[in-house]
C-alpha positions, 0 to 999 in steps of 0.5 A: 103312627107310633102305635103302628110302629110299635106293633110292627116291631113287636111282631118282628121280635115275636116272629109270628109271621113267616110268609112274605110273598104278599103285602108291603115290601117295606114292612116285610124288610122290617119284620125280617131285618129287625130280629136279624139286625139284633141277632148280628148286634149280639154277635158283634157285641161278643166279638168286641167284649171278647177282644176287650177281656183277652186284651187284658192278658197280653198282646200275644193273646190278641194275636192268637185270636186274630190268627185263629179266627182268620183260619177258622173263617176260611174253614167255616166258609163251608158251613156258611155255604151250607147255610146259604143253600139251606136258606135258599131251599127252605125259603123256596119251599115256603114260598111254594107252600111246602113246609114238609119239604122245607123241614126235610131240607133242614134235616139234610143240612144238619147231616151235612154240617155234622160231617163237615164238623168232624173233618174240621175237628180232626184237622184243627186238633192235630195241626193247631200249633202248626197253624199258628206257627205258619202265620206267626214267627213269634214262638210266644204266640204259639206257646200261648195259643195252641190250646185255645186253637185246639179247643176252638177247632175241636168243638167246632160242631156247635159253631157249624150247627149254629150257622146251619140251623139259623139258615133254616130259621131264616129261610122259613122267615122265622128270623126271631128264632135265629135272633134268640139262639144267637143271643143265648149263645153270645150272652153266655159267652159274654158272661162266662168269658171273664169268669173262665179267663180270670178265675172269678169265684169258683171258676178255674183261671184258664187265661186265653184257653178260658175264652175258648171254653166260654165260646164252646159252652155258649154256642153249645147252649144256642144249638140246644135251643135251636134243636128244642124249637125245631123238634117241639113245634116252636117254629113253622118247621117241625122236625121229628126223629122218625124223619131224621134220615139221610136223603141222598137226593136232597143232600146232593142238591144242597151240596150243589148250591153250598159248594159254590157258596162255600167257595164264595166265602172261602175265596174271601176268607183266603184273602183275609189270611194273606192280608193277615200274613202281610200285617203280621210281618209288620210286627205284633203291635201293628197286628194287634191294632189291626185286629182291634180295628177288624173286630170293630168293623165286624161289630159295625158290619154284622147288623148290616148283614142282618138287612142283607140276610132279610133280602135273601129270605125275601128273594127265595120266598118270592121266587118260590111264589112266582113273583120275581119282580117283587123279589127284585124290588125287595133287594133295591129297598134293602140296599137303600136302607143298608146304605143309610145305616152303613154311611152313619156308622162310617161317619161315627167311626171316622170321627171317633176312631181314637177314643174307640180303639182307646177302649182296648189299649193305651199302648201308642204302638197299638193304638196308632195303627188301629186308628189308621185301619179303622179310618181307612176302612170307613171310606168304602162303607156305602159301597160295602152296603150294596155289595153285601145285599147283592151277594146275599140276594144272589144266594137267596135265589140259589145262584152262588156261582155269580158272587163266587166269580165276583169274589175271585176277581175282586179279592184275588186279582185286585185286593191281594196283589194290591195289598202286597204292592202298596204295603211292601213295594211302596212302604205304606205298611198297614195303610196300604193293606187297608186301602186295598180292602176299600178298593177291592170291596168297592169294585165288588159292589159295582160289579154285583149291582151291574150283574144283578140288574141283568136279572139272570138270577131270577131263572135259578132252579133249586 
């Protein structure tokens, strides 16, 4: 038994199997989710390590990162939308046994992502200080963070392409390559962060700006690795320069799916901007504690996204192979596994919230709200696990409209009004904001499960 488990894990990490339309569903989930979970753990480790080093600079620096990432998440929602679209299209073509058309979709996604990155760069470089000033009334935050925000947006093409190309790998069932590219990117980030921030050795001391430099170099290296694999036959998909041309029809299909996919995440991201604005008004110490808690939540949720992403690939490939019932069974199994994982994380975070937040700060004015935020958020972990998988399953089928509508209802009709009401009217402060998140995300999961059971997603054509 142990030998069989080890063989499966070895296969999952080496990525030798790309088609998951036959055989054990449980085995397929393991083969896809193990590298995706490891990939997301790497992303989560970077988020936590980055917050740790930046916390050594100042509370204002931590606030800059929290505010910049809130806006960046909104903008990168479009990149995530393209990633969802190319994952769905690539998976569908692989299920239909058309690898050349899958590669074509990947190339068109690169063109689309590059165009997006140029627009973001122009916007972010020009309005960097305005972005910080709108979200924070503290001029120290603006002074400390403008160059950081400017570089992060100006070099965003490496982040956009990292999203898009990993969507190609995931759709092709080559989850191990997506894992390796993010580990390269985040591994370099982790190594370079303290070197550029504090000027260790021959590295210049750049402070907060150094964190953005480390991110740009690390993720740029990850993109170069992705392109090397795709152009040198290291994946099931093979790209060549001669077919690297713009195909309007394919781009149009990608845009049709990615538009609502982008809106889906933009709706969620906008809600985080409103929540960040509410918390920022409570003071920078409270906002710093909130930022630490959210970073830790990201650390916990990213591996769960790995399981959810596995469900998206299984849905796309099995629909392409004409097996919708197998696609549905895959989603229910993935949801159950995700619930076990998220439930365990929730218990650990609730019990040990204070020592965990204490790793980042000893300031009681920051520590107390951070602990409170982390404990409240954990209350909805089981619900989140189902909502995540269902949302990705819709996306894997190419149905990005359904989760977009759900997000509009739960985040804009429930979460934002409730957060304002609880935090301001009932004077619950940051506790009210976190309670609104739990209620809205739990409602999202319930609605998503009901709509998934109806099965209309099985009829989506892409």
